[in-house]
Structure formats: structure tokens, C-alpha cells
N, C-alpha and C positions, 0 to 999 in steps of 0.2 A: 741072521737079523731081527729073527723074531724073540729072542731072548730078552728083550725091553718089555716085552707086553706081560701085563698083570696089573697089582693094585702096589703103591708105592704109600710110603708114608714121608712126609714133607719133612724137611732139616728140622724146623719147630716143632713138631710131631702135633700141628694143630689142623692139618688135612693131610685127605688122602688123593692122590689123583689117581686114574683108573688109565694105562695108558694100552691104546688099542690100536690096529691096521684098517688102513682104508685104501685100497688100491696097493699101491708101491709107497704109500708114505704112512707115518704114524703120529697121532695124535694123543693127547691127553687131555680128560677132564675131571673138574673135580668132584668124586664120588662120596667124601663126606666133610665135615667140617666142625670143630669144635664147638661153634656157634651155629646153631639151627636157625635158619631162615635170615642169616644175615646175608646184606644185598652188596652189589656192587658199588658202593656211594662213592668210590675213589677213581671210578671213568670219568677221562674228560668228556664224554659224550654225554650230554645231559638226558636224552632219550635212554640211556645203558646205566644210568646210575641205578634204577629200581630193579634191576635183573638180579635171582638168586644166584650166588656164589654156587651151590650145589647143581650141578648138572654143566655149567660151564665150563668150555674148551679153554685151557690156559697153553696148551702144547699145539702146534699146528705145523704142517707138511714137513717131516721130519725125514730126513731122505738114509738109509743104510747105506754108507761108503765105505768098505773093509773093516774097520774095528770101530766106528763111530757112528752115531747117528747126527747129521750137519743139514744145513741150511734152513733151520728151523726159526719158528719164532716162541716166545715164550710171553705169556702175559703175566704180570704179577697185578692181582687184584688189591694189596696193600697201597702202591703205589699209584696204580691206574696207568703204568707204562708197559708197552711193548717193546721187548728186545729181542736182536737175535741172538741164535743160542745155538749151541750143540752139544751131545751128551754123550758120555764112555761109561762102560759099565768097568769098576775096578774089580770087582769078581761079582758073582752071580744074583748078590742079594745089595748092590751096593752101585749106585747110578749116581756119576758126576755131570752137572748140567752147569755147563758155564753160561751166562748170560751176558749180553756185549752191545754198545752202541759202535759201530765205526769197526774197531780192530779190537781181535778178543782179549788184548793186552787189557784194553781197560774195559774193565768187567766185573763180576762177581760172579763165585763158583757156591753151588748148593748140591749138597749130599742128602741124596733122598735113600731111605731102605725099604727094600721089597718088603712086601705084608706075607704071611706064610698061611 
């Protein structure tokens, strides 16, 4: 279950996400970005538009279930949207995350690479 813990480079290679465990759930926060000081300008809530992206928790409430981390949520700061999400390791250095609305067939997959 803890194989997901660590630093991951986003698919676009423009940010790093630090995945950690809290209780029996997994979370991920942005730990580095190509554009330091960038704000959450696309957030639909006006009061959140001025918060920094660095330190922002974008993965929430993932639970390990056999071979995948499921029942989580992922926030996409580029769109300001939150999606249901699950993730699975393709190998120890490749994490596939599937974000979706409603059913997982209607969604998008991102591939993150573990930072060594």
C-alpha cells in the first residue's frame, strides 16, 4: 500500500507532487512548480483564487484496495475542477491516475513518474 508514497513528476513535467499517508488514506500536495508563486486562479471559488499552488493538496482520500488506490479525488488547478480518481502503479516508478466524472470510462488518464 505504501509504494505510492514519495515525490512524483507530473505528466507535463511542470510540477512535483508529494504523496503521503495520513491514517489509512493517501494524499498528495504540490511540492514544486515550474512557475513559483503561481496562484490557484482557475478555482471556481473566488476566495481561493489567491492561494499558492505550492503546498496545495490536489489528491485526497485515496484508499488502497488490493492493487489500486481508489475512491479518491483529484483537483486540477489548470481547469479549477475536481474529479473522482483512482490510481495504480504500472511499475515502481510509473503511476497511472484516472480522473473522471460519473463513470471511469468518461475521463482522462495521466502518467506520473517517480522522482529518484
